[in-house]
N, C-alpha and C positions, 0 to 999 in steps of 0.2 A: 577443380572440385573444392568445395568448402572443407576445411579441416574439421568441421563439426560432423561431417558424414560418418556414420557408424559409431558416433559417440553415444554412450548410455545416458538415459535420462529417467527421472521419476516423475510420473504424473500424480499430483497430490491435490488436496484442497484444504483450505481453512474456512470452515463454515460455508462451503460451497464456492468460495473464492478460488477460481481455477489457477493452479500453480504448477509450473514445470521447473524442476530442479536439475541442473547439470553441474557436474564436478569438473572444474578445469584446473584444480591444483596440480602443480608439477608441470604445467603446460604454459606456453607463452601466448596461446590463442586468446583472442578476445572476440566477442560476438558483435557483428556489425548490425546496423539497423535493418539492412536488407535480409540478413539471416534471421533476425528476430521476427520480422514480418512473415517470412516464409514458414517458420515454425508455427506461428500463430494461425496461419491460413489453413493448415492441415487439421481436419476434424479430430484426429487422434491426439495431436499435440497442441491443440488450441489452448490458449492461456489468457488469463487476466494479467498475470505477471510471470515473467521468466526470471528465475533466480540463478545466476551464475556464481559458483563458489570459486574464488581464486586464492592463491597463497596470500597471507597477510603481508602488509607493507612494513609492519613494526613487530619486533620480537615481543612475545608475551601475549599477542592476540592469536586467535585460532583461525581466522579466515578473513578475506575481504569479499564483500558482496557487490556484484553489478546487477542492477535491477532494471528490467526492460518491460515497457508496456506493449500491448498488442500492436500498436502502430509503429513500433520500433524506437520510440523515444525512451530516454532514460528517466528513472525515478530515483529519488534519494532515499525513499522510505517505503516499506511495505510490511506491516506488522504480521499479517496472515502468512505472507511468504517467508518471513524470518522464522516464524515458528516451524514451518515446514522444513526449512534448512536445518534447524536445530535437530529435528527428528532424524533427518538424513545423516547428519554428521555424528549423531550419537548411536543410532540404531540400525541404519541400513548396512547389510553385511559387506558391501563393497565400498562404501564411503566412510564408514565409521572408523575412528581411530580412538585409542584410549584417552578420552578427554574428561571423564567424570560426568557430572550432571549439570555443569555450567559452561557457558561459552562466552567469548568476547569477540564480537563480529564487527569489522570495520564496514561503514556504509557512507554514502554521501551525506547522510544526516548526522554523522558522528559515530561514536563507538556505541554499539548496542550490546547490553548484557542480557543473556537469556538463561533462564533457570528452569529445570524440569520440575513440574508439580506432580505429575503422575505419568503413566506410560505414554499417553498421547496428548497430554495437556502441558503447556509451557507458558511461562510468564516472560514477557519481553519488556525491558526498560527502554521506553521510546524516547527518553531524554526530556529536555525542558522545552515546552512550547514557546514559539516565537510570536510575540503579541504586537510589536510595533508595526505600523503600516508598511515601513520600508523593509521589514523582515519577512513579510508574507510572500512576495512583495505586492504592493499595489502601485498603480500608475500615478496616483496623486495622494497627497497627505490626507489622512483622517486621524484626528486626535484620539478618538475613541473607537477601537476596532470591535467593541462589543456590539456595535450597531453602526453600519455605514449606509450612506445614501445610495442605494441601488435598488431598482425595481424592474420587473418585467410585466408588460401589459399596460393598459390605459393609466394615465396619470391619476385620474380621479377614482379608479377602481383597479389597482394593480393585482395581478395574479399572485406574485410573490414580491416581497420588499424587505428592506432593512436587515440583511444578513449579518451575522457575526462572522468575522474572518480571523484566521490565524494560520500559522505554519507548524506542522509536525515533521518538518523536513521536506514537506510538499505543501502547496497552498490549499486551503480549505475555506469554503463559504458555506455557512450553515443557516438555512432559512427555517424559522420557527412557525410551525403549522399545527392545526388541530388533528389532521389525519393525512399522513404522507401518501396513502394510497389514493387520495382524491385527485392527485395531480398527474399529468402525463409527463413524467420525468424523462422518458425517452425522447420527447420533443423539446422540452425546456432545457434539459441538461446540456446539450451541445451549444445552445445559444449562450448560456451562462459560462460554460467552460472557456469559451473563446471571447468573452466580453472584454472590451478594451481596458477595463480597470484592472484586469489580471494579465500583466505582461508575460507571465510564465504559465498562463492558463490556470485552471483551478479544478479541484474536486468539489462537486456540488452535492450538498446533503439537504434532505428534508427531514426535520426532527420534530417529534412530538414528545413533550415531557408528560409522562403518565403519573409520576409521583416524584418526590425528592430523591428517590434512588432508582428510577427506571426511565429510560429514554427509548423511544422507538425510532428507527432510522432507516431511510432509503438513500442510496448513494449512486450518483453518476460519477464514475471515476475517470479522472483525466487520462486520456490516451487509451482507455479500455472500454468505457461506456457503462451501461447498466451492469451492476454487479450484485451478487447475493451477499457479499460481505466486503468490508474494507476496514482493516484494523486501524489505520491512521485516522480515518474519518470518525470511527467510534471514539478514539482518543480526543480528537478535535471537538466533537460534540459534547463530551463530558466537560472539557475545559471551558468551552464557551458557555455551557449551561451554568456551571459553577460561578463563572465571572458575572453572569446576569442574576445570580442568586435564585435560579430556578431549581437547582439541585444542590446537594452537598458535593464533596470532593470525591465521592465514590458512588458508582452506579452500575447497574446492569444495562447494557446497551443491546437492544434486540434488533437484529437485522433480518432480512428474509431468510438467510441461511442459518440463523440461530443466535445465541447469546454470547457476548463478550463481557468480562468483568473488567471495568476500568477504574483506576484510582489515580488521583492527582496528589502526590505526596506533599504535605505542607512543609516539611523540614528542608527539602532541597528543590522542590518544584518539579521533580521528575514525574512522568506519567507512566504507569505500569498497566500493561494489557495482558490478560490471562484468557486463554481459550484453547480449543482442541485442534488437532490436525488429523488428516486421514490419508493413507497411501491408497491410491486407486490401482495403479499398475506401473510396471517399468517397461522400457523399450529401448531401441536404438534409433537414432535419426537416419531414415532411409536416404541414401545418396541422391535419389531423384528429387528429394524435397528441395534441394538447392540448385536444381538445373538452371533456373533463371536468375540466380543470384550473381550479381556482378562482383568479381573479386577486387578487393582494393589493391593498389600498387604495393608490391613487396610481399604479397601473400602467394604462396605456392599453389599451383593448380593441382 
């Protein structure tokens, strides 16, 4: 039997981005891809991202995050999920410890600093964007990642073309369009996510700049699919727009789930994301959820 059986979880959302939070501090357990997929398949625990909280690896930090997509793959960054973790660690009666209003969270994308703005609103320092082609990464060199040679559709009349690409700890491709709702992102997204130019796959966004301080965004999320919100994609869109001089370094990014406030700080290059979180309910993982999960060698049944 999976050691996750009967473990408590929180079902949360960040602007509709479905998040499941589980606290594994004080335990040696880690979540396997099979277990993540089993949790995602159940309607009650379905998630865009599963956020596992572990003990920090370095003194002075508050926790280490392991972030899973619905297909069981790992992600280095999830801004909406990180805000949900912050609420859980500061406010949930069974998870909270006396930490004050700020957190230092270890992630695959580096150290994330989180600060409370109000009761259910948090700002996450998402770090410095990675702009070189080999940092995204791309399969071949492009000197200018503000616009790369990539298109979908006929050569003489492409449906989408010339995306901006960068990494916010995970790869992003942002296509600039007049109206994101005009495109069948559910069909186009998987083709672009798995395009050979993205060896680690990519998050695919359709972005429309409404003003120098407002971007409208739809996102196909790597390993999760269509999503109502993606914090790292909102950060990537603002950085890409500012690099193309379509916006300033601060903007409201409107996603289907609502608005995020994004700023790209000039003095140190860090990207700050501010937005709300919501607790939907709590529960425990039913043992039968993991009936078909193959245990890895060395894990007790």
